[in-house]
C-alpha positions in Angstrom: 59.2 -73.0 -15.8 57.6 -70.8 -18.2 57.5 -71.9 -21.8 57.2 -69.2 -24.4 55.9 -70.6 -27.7 53.3 -69.7 -30.3 50.4 -70.4 -28.0 51.4 -67.6 -25.7 51.4 -65.2 -28.6 48.0 -66.5 -29.7 46.6 -66.1 -26.2 48.0 -62.5 -26.0 46.3 -61.7 -29.4 43.1 -63.4 -28.2 43.2 -61.4 -25.0 43.7 -58.1 -26.9 40.9 -59.0 -29.3 38.6 -59.8 -26.3 39.6 -56.5 -24.7 39.0 -54.6 -27.9 35.6 -56.3 -28.5 34.6 -55.8 -24.8 35.6 -52.1 -25.1 33.6 -51.7 -28.2 30.5 -53.7 -27.0 30.4 -52.9 -23.3 32.7 -50.1 -22.1 32.1 -47.6 -24.9 28.2 -47.8 -24.7 28.3 -47.6 -20.9 30.7 -44.6 -21.1 28.5 -43.0 -23.7 25.5 -43.5 -21.5 27.3 -42.1 -18.5 28.6 -39.1 -20.5 25.1 -38.4 -22.0 23.6 -38.6 -18.5 26.3 -36.3 -17.1 25.8 -33.8 -20.0 22.0 -33.9 -19.3 22.6 -33.3 -15.6 24.8 -30.4 -16.4 22.2 -29.0 -18.8 19.5 -29.4 -16.2 21.7 -27.7 -13.5 22.4 -24.7 -15.8 18.7 -24.5 -16.6 17.8 -24.7 -12.9 20.3 -21.9 -12.2 18.9 -19.8 -15.0 15.4 -20.4 -13.6 16.6 -19.5 -10.1 18.1 -16.3 -11.4 14.9 -15.5 -13.2 12.9 -16.2 -10.0 15.2 -13.9 -8.0 14.7 -11.2 -10.6 11.0 -11.6 -10.4 11.2 -11.5 -6.7 13.2 -8.3 -6.8 10.8 -6.7 -9.3 7.9 -7.7 -7.1 9.5 -6.2 -4.0 10.3 -3.0 -5.9 6.7 -2.7 -7.2 5.3 -3.4 -3.7 7.5 -0.7 -2.2 6.4 1.7 -5.0 2.8 0.8 -4.6 2.9 1.3 -0.8 4.5 4.7 -1.4 1.7 5.6 -3.9 -0.9 4.3 -1.5 0.6 6.4 1.4 0.6 9.5 -0.9 -3.0 8.8 -1.9 -4.1 8.4 1.7 -2.4 11.6 2.6 -4.0 13.4 -0.3 -7.4 12.1 0.6 -6.9 13.0 4.3 -5.7 16.5 3.3 -8.7 17.0 1.1 -11.1 15.7 3.8 -9.5 18.1 6.3 -9.8 21.0 3.9 -13.4 20.2 3.2 -14.2 19.7 7.0 -12.5 23.0 7.7 -14.5 24.7 5.0 -17.8 23.2 6.3 -16.8 24.3 9.9 -16.0 27.8 8.7 -19.4 28.0 6.8 -21.3 26.8 9.8 -19.4 29.2 12.1 -20.2 32.1 9.7 -23.8 31.0 9.6 -24.0 30.9 13.4 -22.2 34.3 13.7 -24.7 35.8 11.3 -27.6 34.3 13.3 -26.1 35.6 16.5 -25.7 39.0 15.0 -29.3 39.0 13.8 -30.5 37.8 17.2 -28.6 40.6 19.0 -30.0 43.1 16.6 -33.5 41.8 17.2 -32.9 41.9 21.0 -31.6 45.5 20.8 -34.6 46.5 18.7 -37.0 44.7 21.1 -35.1 46.3 24.0 -35.5 49.8 22.5 -39.1 49.2 21.7 -39.7 48.0 25.3 -37.9 51.0 26.7 -40.0 53.3 24.6 -43.2 51.6 25.7 -42.0 51.7 29.3 -41.2 55.4 29.0 -44.7 56.0 27.7 -46.2 53.9 30.5 -44.1 55.7 33.1 -45.2 59.0 31.8 -48.8 57.9 31.8 -48.6 56.5 35.3 -46.8 59.6 36.5 -49.5 61.8 35.0 -52.2 59.7 36.7 -50.4 59.9 40.0 -50.0 63.7 39.6 -53.7 64.0 38.8 -54.7 62.0 41.9 -52.4 64.0 44.1 -53.8 67.2 42.7 -57.4 66.0 43.1 -56.8 64.9 46.6 -55.1 68.1 47.6 
């Protein structure tokens, strides 16, 4: 049978005192350490998420700047190409005008030479025809 006397009450008090002391000396420090660790982990998680968001923002900024820079580069290449085309066209036009002027000068010179040669030929033909006429007259 179970005897209930003072020793049972003393044992219950001792048990409660041991639990109270164990709670204060073991359980509370362990729980404090666990809670501190959990709060540090949560802080590190939130800091990591903030850094991740910052990295994503930097990545988006980088992508935007790269797109903008590529567009500026394409515009610059187009501008340079257009300027080079205009300059090449101007040079071709200048060379063409120079060649046309030289061709015109050469044609003028050829016409002058042709007129001079024709005049000389006419004079020679007249001279030869006079010689032939004189010989025919002398032989007749």
